[in-house]
N, CA, C, O and the ligand as a Tripos MOL2 file, in Angstrom:
@<TRIPOS>MOLECULE
protein
  317   315    80     0     0
PROTEIN
NO_CHARGES

@<TRIPOS>ATOM
      1 N         115.0760  140.8450  149.5580 N.3       1 MET1
      2 CA        113.7600  140.3870  149.0780 C.3       1 MET1
      3 C         113.7340  140.8010  147.5760 C.2       1 MET1
      4 O         113.9680  141.9610  147.2360 O.2       1 MET1
      5 N         113.4700  139.9090  146.7800 N.am      2 THR2
      6 CA        113.4580  140.1590  145.3910 C.3       2 THR2
      7 C         112.0430  139.9950  144.8740 C.2       2 THR2
      8 O         111.2160  139.3810  145.5480 O.2       2 THR2
      9 N         111.7170  140.5570  143.6220 N.am      3 ALA3
     10 CA        110.3370  140.6770  143.2020 C.3       3 ALA3
     11 C         109.7980  139.0000  142.7320 C.2       3 ALA3
     12 O         108.6270  138.6220  142.6800 O.2       3 ALA3
     13 N         110.9650  138.2260  142.4420 N.am      4 SER4
     14 CA        110.5580  137.0290  142.0090 C.3       4 SER4
     15 C         110.3170  135.9670  143.1300 C.2       4 SER4
     16 O         109.8920  134.8410  142.8700 O.2       4 SER4
     17 N         110.5960  136.3670  144.3100 N.am      5 HIS5
     18 CA        110.2780  135.5640  145.6370 C.3       5 HIS5
     19 C         109.0380  136.0780  146.3860 C.2       5 HIS5
     20 O         108.4980  137.1630  146.1710 O.2       5 HIS5
     21 N         108.6800  135.2230  147.2330 N.am      6 ARG6
     22 CA        107.6250  135.5990  147.9660 C.3       6 ARG6
     23 C         107.6620  134.8330  149.2860 C.2       6 ARG6
     24 O         108.3340  133.8010  149.3150 O.2       6 ARG6
     25 N         107.0430  135.2090  150.3280 N.am      7 GLN7
     26 CA        107.0920  134.5010  151.5500 C.3       7 GLN7
     27 C         105.7140  133.7880  151.8130 C.2       7 GLN7
     28 O         104.5930  134.2720  151.6530 O.2       7 GLN7
     29 N         106.0760  132.4260  152.2880 N.am      8 CYS8
     30 CA        104.7940  131.6810  152.4370 C.3       8 CYS8
     31 C         104.3020  131.9850  153.7890 C.2       8 CYS8
     32 O         105.1360  132.0720  154.6900 O.2       8 CYS8
     33 N         103.0310  132.1620  154.0520 N.am      9 SER9
     34 CA        102.2940  132.5110  155.3330 C.3       9 SER9
     35 C         102.2170  131.5070  156.2070 C.2       9 SER9
     36 O         101.7290  131.6920  157.3220 O.2       9 SER9
     37 N         102.6850  130.3240  155.8150 N.am     10 ARG10
     38 CA        102.4780  129.1840  156.6890 C.3      10 ARG10
     39 C         103.8450  128.9090  157.3130 C.2      10 ARG10
     40 O         104.0600  129.0980  158.5110 O.2      10 ARG10
     41 N         104.8710  128.3980  156.3460 N.am     11 CYS11
     42 CA        106.0590  128.0860  156.8970 C.3      11 CYS11
     43 C         107.1040  129.2580  156.8680 C.2      11 CYS11
     44 O         108.2220  129.1050  157.3590 O.2      11 CYS11
     45 N         106.7270  130.3790  156.3050 N.am     12 ALA12
     46 CA        107.6630  131.5870  156.4010 C.3      12 ALA12
     47 C         108.6710  131.4870  155.5910 C.2      12 ALA12
     48 O         109.4970  132.3990  155.6040 O.2      12 ALA12
     49 N         108.8470  130.3750  154.7010 N.am     13 ARG13
     50 CA        110.0100  130.4400  153.9070 C.3      13 ARG13
     51 C         109.8570  131.2160  152.6870 C.2      13 ARG13
     52 O         108.7930  131.3420  152.0800 O.2      13 ARG13
     53 N         111.0390  131.7610  152.3360 N.am     14 MET14
     54 CA        111.0120  132.4520  151.0050 C.3      14 MET14
     55 C         111.2460  131.5090  149.7910 C.2      14 MET14
     56 O         112.1890  130.7190  149.7510 O.2      14 MET14
     57 N         110.3150  131.6490  148.7970 N.am     15 ALA15
     58 CA        110.3440  130.5470  147.9430 C.3      15 ALA15
     59 C         110.0190  131.3870  146.5510 C.2      15 ALA15
     60 O         109.3570  132.4240  146.5760 O.2      15 ALA15
     61 N         110.5090  130.8740  145.4490 N.am     16 GLU16
     62 CA        110.2160  131.4910  144.0650 C.3      16 GLU16
     63 C         108.6220  131.3070  143.7410 C.2      16 GLU16
     64 O         107.9270  130.3740  144.1430 O.2      16 GLU16
     65 N         108.2050  132.3840  142.9390 N.am     17 LYS17
     66 CA        106.7410  132.4920  142.7640 C.3      17 LYS17
     67 C         106.3810  131.1650  142.0800 C.2      17 LYS17
     68 O         105.2320  130.7380  142.2010 O.2      17 LYS17
     69 N         107.3090  130.4820  141.3600 N.am     18 GLU18
     70 CA        106.7020  129.2850  140.8120 C.3      18 GLU18
     71 C         106.2100  128.2480  141.8330 C.2      18 GLU18
     72 O         105.3780  127.3820  141.5620 O.2      18 GLU18
     73 N         106.8030  128.4140  143.0490 N.am     19 ALA19
     74 CA        106.3040  127.5660  144.1740 C.3      19 ALA19
     75 C         105.0800  127.6310  144.6760 C.2      19 ALA19
     76 O         104.6500  126.7660  145.4400 O.2      19 ALA19
     77 N         104.3420  128.7420  144.2700 N.am     20 PHE20
     78 CA        103.0540  129.0570  144.6990 C.3      20 PHE20
     79 C         101.9000  128.8030  143.7380 C.2      20 PHE20
     80 O         102.0630  129.2610  142.6070 O.2      20 PHE20
     81 N         100.8290  128.1930  143.9690 N.am     21 SER21
     82 CA         99.6490  128.0410  143.1590 C.3      21 SER21
     83 C          99.1250  129.4030  142.9090 C.2      21 SER21
     84 O          99.2650  130.3590  143.6720 O.2      21 SER21
     85 N          98.4300  129.4030  141.6240 N.am     22 ARG22
     86 CA         97.7470  130.5710  141.3340 C.3      22 ARG22
     87 C          96.3410  130.8660  142.2290 C.2      22 ARG22
     88 O          95.6230  129.9450  142.6180 O.2      22 ARG22
     89 N          96.1020  132.0740  142.4540 N.am     23 ASP23
     90 CA         94.7900  132.2510  142.9300 C.3      23 ASP23
     91 C          94.2150  133.5300  142.5230 C.2      23 ASP23
     92 O          94.6250  134.5650  143.0480 O.2      23 ASP23
     93 N          93.2550  133.5500  141.5850 N.am     24 ARG24
     94 CA         92.8420  134.7390  141.0460 C.3      24 ARG24
     95 C          92.0480  135.6950  141.9790 C.2      24 ARG24
     96 O          91.8640  136.8930  141.7640 O.2      24 ARG24
     97 N          91.6100  134.9910  143.0380 N.am     25 THR25
     98 CA         90.8740  136.1150  144.0690 C.3      25 THR25
     99 C          91.6690  136.8780  144.6740 C.2      25 THR25
    100 O          91.1780  137.8390  145.2660 O.2      25 THR25
    101 N          92.9640  136.6950  144.7000 N.am     26 VAL26
    102 CA         93.8410  137.7370  145.3700 C.3      26 VAL26
    103 C          94.4960  138.5180  144.5310 C.2      26 VAL26
    104 O          94.6370  138.1750  143.3570 O.2      26 VAL26
    105 N          95.0400  139.7920  145.0510 N.am     27 ARG27
    106 CA         95.3540  140.8450  144.1480 C.3      27 ARG27
    107 C          96.6460  140.4870  143.4490 C.2      27 ARG27
    108 O          96.8040  140.8610  142.2870 O.2      27 ARG27
    109 N          97.6370  139.7500  144.1040 N.am     28 ASP28
    110 CA         98.7860  139.4930  143.3430 C.3      28 ASP28
    111 C          98.7890  138.1690  142.4850 C.2      28 ASP28
    112 O          99.7170  137.7950  141.7680 O.2      28 ASP28
    113 N          97.5350  137.4980  142.6940 N.am     29 GLY29
    114 CA         97.3020  136.4340  141.6850 C.3      29 GLY29
    115 C          97.9620  135.0470  142.3120 C.2      29 GLY29
    116 O          98.0030  134.0330  141.6150 O.2      29 GLY29
    117 N          98.3900  135.0560  143.4400 N.am     30 LEU30
    118 CA         99.2530  133.9540  143.8830 C.3      30 LEU30
    119 C          98.5800  133.4680  145.3180 C.2      30 LEU30
    120 O          98.0900  134.3160  146.0650 O.2      30 LEU30
    121 N          98.5810  132.1790  145.6370 N.am     31 GLN31
    122 CA         98.1500  131.7970  147.1550 C.3      31 GLN31
    123 C          99.0800  132.1910  148.0910 C.2      31 GLN31
    124 O         100.2350  132.4200  147.7320 O.2      31 GLN31
    125 N          98.7230  132.3080  149.3070 N.am     32 ARG32
    126 CA         99.4870  132.8800  150.3360 C.3      32 ARG32
    127 C         100.4480  131.7230  150.8470 C.2      32 ARG32
    128 O         101.4950  131.9780  151.4420 O.2      32 ARG32
    129 N         100.0140  130.4260  150.5690 N.am     33 ASN33
    130 CA        100.7770  129.3430  151.1670 C.3      33 ASN33
    131 C         101.5200  128.8750  149.8250 C.2      33 ASN33
    132 O         101.0260  129.0690  148.7150 O.2      33 ASN33
    133 N         102.7500  128.2410  150.0310 N.am     34 CYS34
    134 CA        103.4550  127.6230  148.9140 C.3      34 CYS34
    135 C         102.7910  126.2720  148.6130 C.2      34 CYS34
    136 O         102.0870  125.7870  149.4990 O.2      34 CYS34
    137 N         102.9350  125.6570  147.5230 N.am     35 LYS35
    138 CA        102.3550  124.5180  147.0720 C.3      35 LYS35
    139 C         102.6290  123.4970  148.0500 C.2      35 LYS35
    140 O         101.7330  122.7050  148.3430 O.2      35 LYS35
    141 N         103.8460  123.4180  148.6270 N.am     36 CYS36
    142 CA        103.9410  122.2830  149.7660 C.3      36 CYS36
    143 C         103.1880  122.3310  150.8300 C.2      36 CYS36
    144 O         102.7450  121.3140  151.3630 O.2      36 CYS36
    145 N         102.9180  123.7680  151.3380 N.am     37 CYS37
    146 CA        102.0430  123.9250  152.5480 C.3      37 CYS37
    147 C         100.4250  123.6000  152.1690 C.2      37 CYS37
    148 O          99.6070  123.1330  152.9610 O.2      37 CYS37
    149 N         100.1850  123.9430  150.8390 N.am     38 ALA38
    150 CA         99.0280  123.7800  150.4720 C.3      38 ALA38
    151 C          98.4620  122.5220  150.2980 C.2      38 ALA38
    152 O          97.2570  122.2780  150.3620 O.2      38 ALA38
    153 N          99.4780  121.6200  150.0450 N.am     39 ARG39
    154 CA         99.1400  120.1730  149.9110 C.3      39 ARG39
    155 C          98.8350  119.8060  151.3260 C.2      39 ARG39
    156 O          97.7250  119.3580  151.6130 O.2      39 ARG39
    157 N          99.8760  119.9920  152.3290 N.am     40 ILE40
    158 CA         99.4400  119.5060  153.6610 C.3      40 ILE40
    159 C          98.2600  120.0940  154.2900 C.2      40 ILE40
    160 O          97.6500  119.4550  155.1470 O.2      40 ILE40
    161 N          97.9040  121.2240  153.9440 N.am     41 LEU41
    162 CA         96.6880  121.8270  154.4190 C.3      41 LEU41
    163 C          95.3340  121.0420  153.9990 C.2      41 LEU41
    164 O          94.3700  120.7180  154.6920 O.2      41 LEU41
    165 N          95.6200  120.8330  152.5120 N.am     42 LYS42
    166 CA         94.4660  119.9670  152.0160 C.3      42 LYS42
    167 C          94.4040  118.6880  152.5080 C.2      42 LYS42
    168 O          93.2910  118.2360  152.7720 O.2      42 LYS42
    169 N          95.2630  118.0990  152.6620 N.am     43 ARG43
    170 CA         95.2800  116.8120  153.5110 C.3      43 ARG43
    171 C          94.6730  116.8290  154.7340 C.2      43 ARG43
    172 O          93.8380  116.0070  155.1110 O.2      43 ARG43
    173 N          95.2000  118.0140  155.5260 N.am     44 GLN44
    174 CA         94.4730  118.1780  156.9840 C.3      44 GLN44
    175 C          93.1580  118.5530  156.8460 C.2      44 GLN44
    176 O          92.4450  118.1940  157.7830 O.2      44 GLN44
    177 N          92.5570  119.2370  155.8620 N.am     45 TYR45
    178 CA         91.3040  119.3580  155.6990 C.3      45 TYR45
    179 C          90.5080  118.4680  155.3790 C.2      45 TYR45
    180 O          89.3470  118.5120  155.7860 O.2      45 TYR45
    181 N          91.0070  117.3520  154.4900 N.am     46 ARG46
    182 CA         90.4100  116.1390  154.1940 C.3      46 ARG46
    183 C          90.1140  115.2200  155.4850 C.2      46 ARG46
    184 O          89.2410  114.3540  155.5380 O.2      46 ARG46
    185 N          90.9420  115.5480  156.4390 N.am     47 SER47
    186 CA         90.6130  114.5240  157.5460 C.3      47 SER47
    187 C          89.6700  115.1820  158.6720 C.2      47 SER47
    188 O          89.4330  114.6220  159.7420 O.2      47 SER47
    189 N          89.1730  116.4110  158.3070 N.am     48 THR48
    190 CA         88.1950  117.0590  159.2150 C.3      48 THR48
    191 C          86.7720  116.4030  158.6880 C.2      48 THR48
    192 O          86.6270  115.7830  157.6350 O.2      48 THR48
    193 N          85.7590  116.6890  159.6750 N.am     49 PRO49
    194 CA         84.3830  116.3000  159.3190 C.3      49 PRO49
    195 C          83.9040  117.0680  158.0090 C.2      49 PRO49
    196 O          83.2330  116.4930  157.1520 O.2      49 PRO49
    197 N          84.2860  118.4030  157.9040 N.am     50 GLU50
    198 CA         83.7350  119.1980  156.7830 C.3      50 GLU50
    199 C          84.5220  118.5990  155.4040 C.2      50 GLU50
    200 O          83.9140  118.3530  154.3620 O.2      50 GLU50
    201 N          85.6740  118.4480  155.5450 N.am     51 GLY51
    202 CA         86.4260  117.9860  154.4500 C.3      51 GLY51
    203 C          85.9560  116.7460  153.9590 C.2      51 GLY51
    204 O          85.8630  116.6550  152.7350 O.2      51 GLY51
    205 N          85.6270  115.7290  154.6820 N.am     52 GLN52
    206 CA         85.0800  114.3790  154.4690 C.3      52 GLN52
    207 C          83.8770  114.5940  153.7960 C.2      52 GLN52
    208 O          83.7400  114.0510  152.7000 O.2      52 GLN52
    209 N          82.9430  115.3160  154.2680 N.am     53 MET53
    210 CA         81.7150  115.6130  153.7400 C.3      53 MET53
    211 C          81.6230  116.1690  152.2680 C.2      53 MET53
    212 O          80.7610  115.8320  151.4560 O.2      53 MET53
    213 N          82.6090  117.0430  152.0520 N.am     54 GLN54
    214 CA         82.8010  117.6650  150.8690 C.3      54 GLN54
    215 C          83.2860  116.5530  149.8590 C.2      54 GLN54
    216 O          82.8290  116.4930  148.7180 O.2      54 GLN54
    217 N          84.2120  115.6980  150.3270 N.am     55 GLU55
    218 CA         84.7090  114.6310  149.6260 C.3      55 GLU55
    219 C          83.5430  113.6220  149.2850 C.2      55 GLU55
    220 O          83.5830  113.0670  148.1870 O.2      55 GLU55
    221 N          82.7880  113.4230  149.9190 N.am     56 SER56
    222 CA         81.6700  112.3730  149.7630 C.3      56 SER56
    223 C          80.8720  113.0910  148.7720 C.2      56 SER56
    224 O          80.5480  112.4620  147.7640 O.2      56 SER56
    225 N          80.5130  114.2720  148.8920 N.am     57 THR57
    226 CA         79.7350  114.9790  147.9170 C.3      57 THR57
    227 C          80.2250  114.9990  146.3520 C.2      57 THR57
    228 O          79.5370  114.8950  145.3360 O.2      57 THR57
    229 N          81.6120  115.1630  146.4900 N.am     58 TYR58
    230 CA         82.2060  115.0940  145.2110 C.3      58 TYR58
    231 C          82.0380  113.7700  144.5010 C.2      58 TYR58
    232 O          81.7450  113.6040  143.3170 O.2      58 TYR58
    233 N          82.2750  112.8490  145.4330 N.am     59 ASN59
    234 CA         82.2170  111.3000  144.8000 C.3      59 ASN59
    235 C          80.8410  111.0500  144.2850 C.2      59 ASN59
    236 O          80.7070  110.3850  143.2570 O.2      59 ASN59
    237 N          79.8150  111.5260  144.9130 N.am     60 ARG60
    238 CA         78.4560  111.3410  144.6990 C.3      60 ARG60
    239 C          78.1150  111.9430  143.2210 C.2      60 ARG60
    240 O          77.5480  111.3390  142.3110 O.2      60 ARG60
    241 N          78.6250  113.3460  143.2100 N.am     61 THR61
    242 CA         78.2770  113.9480  141.8660 C.3      61 THR61
    243 C          79.1420  113.1960  140.7450 C.2      61 THR61
    244 O          78.6970  113.1950  139.5970 O.2      61 THR61
    245 N          80.1520  112.6630  140.9750 N.am     62 ASP62
    246 CA         81.0340  112.1500  140.0050 C.3      62 ASP62
    247 C          80.2850  110.7990  139.6900 C.2      62 ASP62
    248 O          80.2130  110.3870  138.5330 O.2      62 ASP62
    249 N          79.7590  110.1540  140.7010 N.am     63 ARG63
    250 CA         78.9290  108.9430  140.3340 C.3      63 ARG63
    251 C          77.8310  109.1660  139.3610 C.2      63 ARG63
    252 O          77.5450  108.4430  138.4060 O.2      63 ARG63
    253 N          77.2050  110.3610  139.7670 N.am     64 ARG64
    254 CA         75.9790  110.7820  138.9020 C.3      64 ARG64
    255 C          76.3850  111.0810  137.4330 C.2      64 ARG64
    256 O          75.7430  110.7470  136.4380 O.2      64 ARG64
    257 N          77.4180  111.6830  137.4580 N.am     65 LYS65
    258 CA         77.9560  112.0410  135.9040 C.3      65 LYS65
    259 C          78.2660  110.6790  135.2000 C.2      65 LYS65
    260 O          77.8770  110.4810  134.0490 O.2      65 LYS65
    261 N          78.9310  109.7950  135.8670 N.am     66 GLN66
    262 CA         79.2150  108.5910  135.2560 C.3      66 GLN66
    263 C          77.7890  107.8160  134.7330 C.2      66 GLN66
    264 O          77.7410  107.2270  133.6530 O.2      66 GLN66
    265 N          76.7970  107.8980  135.5400 N.am     67 MET67
    266 CA         75.5020  107.3430  135.3570 C.3      67 MET67
    267 C          74.9420  108.0490  134.0710 C.2      67 MET67
    268 O          74.4210  107.3830  133.1770 O.2      67 MET67
    269 N          75.0540  109.3240  134.0040 N.am     68 TRP68
    270 CA         74.5600  110.1080  132.8190 C.3      68 TRP68
    271 C          75.2230  109.6260  131.6400 C.2      68 TRP68
    272 O          74.5710  109.4320  130.6140 O.2      68 TRP68
    273 N          76.5320  109.4030  131.6950 N.am     69 ARG69
    274 CA         77.3340  109.0360  130.6040 C.3      69 ARG69
    275 C          77.0020  107.7180  130.1250 C.2      69 ARG69
    276 O          77.1250  107.5370  128.9140 O.2      69 ARG69
    277 N          76.5530  106.6450  130.9350 N.am     70 ASP70
    278 CA         76.3840  105.3520  130.6790 C.3      70 ASP70
    279 C          74.9460  105.5670  129.8780 C.2      70 ASP70
    280 O          74.8070  105.1670  128.7220 O.2      70 ASP70
    281 N          74.1240  106.0890  130.4490 N.am     71 GLN71
    282 CA         72.8730  106.4140  129.7720 C.3      71 GLN71
    283 C          72.9110  106.8600  128.3640 C.2      71 GLN71
    284 O          72.3810  106.2890  127.4100 O.2      71 GLN71
    285 N          73.5410  107.8530  128.3520 N.am     72 TYR72
    286 CA         73.7710  108.4530  126.9440 C.3      72 TYR72
    287 C          74.2800  107.6330  126.0210 C.2      72 TYR72
    288 O          73.9470  107.6500  124.8360 O.2      72 TYR72
    289 N          75.2540  106.7470  126.6080 N.am     73 ARG73
    290 CA         75.8290  105.8280  125.5280 C.3      73 ARG73
    291 C          74.9720  104.7440  125.1000 C.2      73 ARG73
    292 O          75.0580  104.2950  123.9570 O.2      73 ARG73
    293 N          74.0690  104.2550  126.0330 N.am     74 LYS74
    294 CA         73.2160  103.3010  125.8700 C.3      74 LYS74
    295 C          72.1280  103.7970  124.7240 C.2      74 LYS74
    296 O          71.7720  103.0280  123.8310 O.2      74 LYS74
    297 N          71.7250  104.8960  124.8110 N.am     75 ARG75
    298 CA         70.8060  105.4470  124.0130 C.3      75 ARG75
    299 C          71.4910  105.7680  122.6510 C.2      75 ARG75
    300 O          70.7770  105.7960  121.6490 O.2      75 ARG75
    301 N          72.6540  105.9800  122.5600 N.am     76 LYS76
    302 CA         73.3080  106.1540  121.3500 C.3      76 LYS76
    303 C          73.3460  104.7130  120.7610 C.2      76 LYS76
    304 O          72.8660  104.5740  119.6360 O.2      76 LYS76
    305 N          73.7410  103.8820  121.2470 N.am     77 GLU77
    306 CA         73.8990  102.5020  120.8060 C.3      77 GLU77
    307 C          72.4400  101.8830  120.1940 C.2      77 GLU77
    308 O          72.4420  101.1640  119.1940 O.2      77 GLU77
    309 N          71.4900  102.1620  120.7450 N.am     78 THR78
    310 CA         70.1720  101.5390  120.3560 C.3      78 THR78
    311 C          69.6330  102.4000  119.2390 C.2      78 THR78
    312 O          69.6280  103.6220  119.3860 O.2      78 THR78
    313 N          69.1810  101.8490  118.1390 N.am     79 PRO79
    314 CA         68.7730  102.5680  116.9340 C.3      79 PRO79
    315 C          67.4500  103.0220  117.0060 C.2      79 PRO79
    316 O          66.9600  103.6470  116.0660 O.2      79 PRO79
    317 ZN        104.9930  127.0320  152.7730 Zn       80 ZN80
@<TRIPOS>BOND
     1     1     2 1
     2     2     3 1
     3     3     4 2
     4     3     5 am
     5     5     6 1
     6     6     7 1
     7     7     8 2
     8     7     9 am
     9     9    10 1
    10    10    11 1
    11    11    12 2
    12    11    13 am
    13    13    14 1
    14    14    15 1
    15    15    16 2
    16    15    17 am
    17    17    18 1
    18    18    19 1
    19    19    20 2
    20    19    21 am
    21    21    22 1
    22    22    23 1
    23    23    24 2
    24    23    25 am
    25    25    26 1
    26    26    27 1
    27    27    28 2
    28    27    29 am
    29    29    30 1
    30    30    31 1
    31    31    32 2
    32    31    33 am
    33    33    34 1
    34    34    35 1
    35    35    36 2
    36    35    37 am
    37    37    38 1
    38    38    39 1
    39    39    40 2
    40    39    41 am
    41    41    42 1
    42    42    43 1
    43    43    44 2
    44    43    45 am
    45    45    46 1
    46    46    47 1
    47    47    48 2
    48    47    49 am
    49    49    50 1
    50    50    51 1
    51    51    52 2
    52    51    53 am
    53    53    54 1
    54    54    55 1
    55    55    56 2
    56    55    57 am
    57    57    58 1
    58    58    59 1
    59    59    60 2
    60    59    61 am
    61    61    62 1
    62    62    63 1
    63    63    64 2
    64    63    65 am
    65    65    66 1
    66    66    67 1
    67    67    68 2
    68    67    69 am
    69    69    70 1
    70    70    71 1
    71    71    72 2
    72    71    73 am
    73    73    74 1
    74    74    75 1
    75    75    76 2
    76    75    77 am
    77    77    78 1
    78    78    79 1
    79    79    80 2
    80    79    81 am
    81    81    82 1
    82    82    83 1
    83    83    84 2
    84    83    85 am
    85    85    86 1
    86    86    87 1
    87    87    88 2
    88    87    89 am
    89    89    90 1
    90    90    91 1
    91    91    92 2
    92    91    93 am
    93    93    94 1
    94    94    95 1
    95    95    96 2
    96    95    97 am
    97    97    98 1
    98    98    99 1
    99    99   100 2
   100    99   101 am
   101   101   102 1
   102   102   103 1
   103   103   104 2
   104   103   105 am
   105   105   106 1
   106   106   107 1
   107   107   108 2
   108   107   109 am
   109   109   110 1
   110   110   111 1
   111   111   112 2
   112   111   113 am
   113   113   114 1
   114   114   115 1
   115   115   116 2
   116   115   117 am
   117   117   118 1
   118   118   119 1
   119   119   120 2
   120   119   121 am
   121   121   122 1
   122   122   123 1
   123   123   124 2
   124   123   125 am
   125   125   126 1
   126   126   127 1
   127   127   128 2
   128   127   129 am
   129   129   130 1
   130   130   131 1
   131   131   132 2
   132   131   133 am
   133   133   134 1
   134   134   135 1
   135   135   136 2
   136   135   137 am
   137   137   138 1
   138   138   139 1
   139   139   140 2
   140   139   141 am
   141   141   142 1
   142   142   143 1
   143   143   144 2
   144   143   145 am
   145   145   146 1
   146   146   147 1
   147   147   148 2
   148   147   149 am
   149   149   150 1
   150   150   151 1
   151   151   152 2
   152   151   153 am
   153   153   154 1
   154   154   155 1
   155   155   156 2
   156   155   157 am
   157   157   158 1
   158   158   159 1
   159   159   160 2
   160   159   161 am
   161   161   162 1
   162   162   163 1
   163   163   164 2
   164   163   165 am
   165   165   166 1
   166   166   167 1
   167   167   168 2
   168   167   169 am
   169   169   170 1
   170   170   171 1
   171   171   172 2
   172   171   173 am
   173   173   174 1
   174   174   175 1
   175   175   176 2
   176   175   177 am
   177   177   178 1
   178   178   179 1
   179   179   180 2
   180   179   181 am
   181   181   182 1
   182   182   183 1
   183   183   184 2
   184   183   185 am
   185   185   186 1
   186   186   187 1
   187   187   188 2
   188   187   189 am
   189   189   190 1
   190   190   191 1
   191   191   192 2
   192   191   193 am
   193   193   194 1
   194   194   195 1
   195   195   196 2
   196   195   197 am
   197   197   198 1
   198   198   199 1
   199   199   200 2
   200   199   201 am
   201   201   202 1
   202   202   203 1
   203   203   204 2
   204   203   205 am
   205   205   206 1
   206   206   207 1
   207   207   208 2
   208   207   209 am
   209   209   210 1
   210   210   211 1
   211   211   212 2
   212   211   213 am
   213   213   214 1
   214   214   215 1
   215   215   216 2
   216   215   217 am
   217   217   218 1
   218   218   219 1
   219   219   220 2
   220   219   221 am
   221   221   222 1
   222   222   223 1
   223   223   224 2
   224   223   225 am
   225   225   226 1
   226   226   227 1
   227   227   228 2
   228   227   229 am
   229   229   230 1
   230   230   231 1
   231   231   232 2
   232   231   233 am
   233   233   234 1
   234   234   235 1
   235   235   236 2
   236   235   237 am
   237   237   238 1
   238   238   239 1
   239   239   240 2
   240   239   241 am
   241   241   242 1
   242   242   243 1
   243   243   244 2
   244   243   245 am
   245   245   246 1
   246   246   247 1
   247   247   248 2
   248   247   249 am
   249   249   250 1
   250   250   251 1
   251   251   252 2
   252   251   253 am
   253   253   254 1
   254   254   255 1
   255   255   256 2
   256   255   257 am
   257   257   258 1
   258   258   259 1
   259   259   260 2
   260   259   261 am
   261   261   262 1
   262   262   263 1
   263   263   264 2
   264   263   265 am
   265   265   266 1
   266   266   267 1
   267   267   268 2
   268   267   269 am
   269   269   270 1
   270   270   271 1
   271   271   272 2
   272   271   273 am
   273   273   274 1
   274   274   275 1
   275   275   276 2
   276   275   277 am
   277   277   278 1
   278   278   279 1
   279   279   280 2
   280   279   281 am
   281   281   282 1
   282   282   283 1
   283   283   284 2
   284   283   285 am
   285   285   286 1
   286   286   287 1
   287   287   288 2
   288   287   289 am
   289   289   290 1
   290   290   291 1
   291   291   292 2
   292   291   293 am
   293   293   294 1
   294   294   295 1
   295   295   296 2
   296   295   297 am
   297   297   298 1
   298   298   299 1
   299   299   300 2
   300   299   301 am
   301   301   302 1
   302   302   303 1
   303   303   304 2
   304   303   305 am
   305   305   306 1
   306   306   307 1
   307   307   308 2
   308   307   309 am
   309   309   310 1
   310   310   311 1
   311   311   312 2
   312   311   313 am
   313   313   314 1
   314   314   315 1
   315   315   316 2
@<TRIPOS>SUBSTRUCTURE
     1 MET1         2 RESIDUE 1 A MET
     2 THR2         6 RESIDUE 1 A THR
     3 ALA3        10 RESIDUE 1 A ALA
     4 SER4        14 RESIDUE 1 A SER
     5 HIS5        18 RESIDUE 1 A HIS
     6 ARG6        22 RESIDUE 1 A ARG
     7 GLN7        26 RESIDUE 1 A GLN
     8 CYS8        30 RESIDUE 1 A CYS
     9 SER9        34 RESIDUE 1 A SER
    10 ARG10       38 RESIDUE 1 A ARG
    11 CYS11       42 RESIDUE 1 A CYS
    12 ALA12       46 RESIDUE 1 A ALA
    13 ARG13       50 RESIDUE 1 A ARG
    14 MET14       54 RESIDUE 1 A MET
    15 ALA15       58 RESIDUE 1 A ALA
    16 GLU16       62 RESIDUE 1 A GLU
    17 LYS17       66 RESIDUE 1 A LYS
    18 GLU18       70 RESIDUE 1 A GLU
    19 ALA19       74 RESIDUE 1 A ALA
    20 PHE20       78 RESIDUE 1 A PHE
    21 SER21       82 RESIDUE 1 A SER
    22 ARG22       86 RESIDUE 1 A ARG
    23 ASP23       90 RESIDUE 1 A ASP
    24 ARG24       94 RESIDUE 1 A ARG
    25 THR25       98 RESIDUE 1 A THR
    26 VAL26      102 RESIDUE 1 A VAL
    27 ARG27      106 RESIDUE 1 A ARG
    28 ASP28      110 RESIDUE 1 A ASP
    29 GLY29      114 RESIDUE 1 A GLY
    30 LEU30      118 RESIDUE 1 A LEU
    31 GLN31      122 RESIDUE 1 A GLN
    32 ARG32      126 RESIDUE 1 A ARG
    33 ASN33      130 RESIDUE 1 A ASN
    34 CYS34      134 RESIDUE 1 A CYS
    35 LYS35      138 RESIDUE 1 A LYS
    36 CYS36      142 RESIDUE 1 A CYS
    37 CYS37      146 RESIDUE 1 A CYS
    38 ALA38      150 RESIDUE 1 A ALA
    39 ARG39      154 RESIDUE 1 A ARG
    40 ILE40      158 RESIDUE 1 A ILE
    41 LEU41      162 RESIDUE 1 A LEU
    42 LYS42      166 RESIDUE 1 A LYS
    43 ARG43      170 RESIDUE 1 A ARG
    44 GLN44      174 RESIDUE 1 A GLN
    45 TYR45      178 RESIDUE 1 A TYR
    46 ARG46      182 RESIDUE 1 A ARG
    47 SER47      186 RESIDUE 1 A SER
    48 THR48      190 RESIDUE 1 A THR
    49 PRO49      194 RESIDUE 1 A PRO
    50 GLU50      198 RESIDUE 1 A GLU
    51 GLY51      202 RESIDUE 1 A GLY
    52 GLN52      206 RESIDUE 1 A GLN
    53 MET53      210 RESIDUE 1 A MET
    54 GLN54      214 RESIDUE 1 A GLN
    55 GLU55      218 RESIDUE 1 A GLU
    56 SER56      222 RESIDUE 1 A SER
    57 THR57      226 RESIDUE 1 A THR
    58 TYR58      230 RESIDUE 1 A TYR
    59 ASN59      234 RESIDUE 1 A ASN
    60 ARG60      238 RESIDUE 1 A ARG
    61 THR61      242 RESIDUE 1 A THR
    62 ASP62      246 RESIDUE 1 A ASP
    63 ARG63      250 RESIDUE 1 A ARG
    64 ARG64      254 RESIDUE 1 A ARG
    65 LYS65      258 RESIDUE 1 A LYS
    66 GLN66      262 RESIDUE 1 A GLN
    67 MET67      266 RESIDUE 1 A MET
    68 TRP68      270 RESIDUE 1 A TRP
    69 ARG69      274 RESIDUE 1 A ARG
    70 ASP70      278 RESIDUE 1 A ASP
    71 GLN71      282 RESIDUE 1 A GLN
    72 TYR72      286 RESIDUE 1 A TYR
    73 ARG73      290 RESIDUE 1 A ARG
    74 LYS74      294 RESIDUE 1 A LYS
    75 ARG75      298 RESIDUE 1 A ARG
    76 LYS76      302 RESIDUE 1 A LYS
    77 GLU77      306 RESIDUE 1 A GLU
    78 THR78      310 RESIDUE 1 A THR
    79 PRO79      314 RESIDUE 1 A PRO
    80 ZN80       317 GROUP 0 **** ****
């Protein structure tokens, strides 16, 4: 085992540190799962009720942001 490699906690594969996303909340600054597994886990999470709820919340806030932007633009255009 070398310092430049790290084991993924999901697939147990040894991978270069570049294959892990950063996570500032952990001591070594890297996520426990490799990017490949993180993507799979994210997709799995999105298919759960919680994940879908979060997704819809995100879309809602995004739409609100768009609305604000449109209003701001309109205000700017009218003299
Ligand atoms: Zn993995």
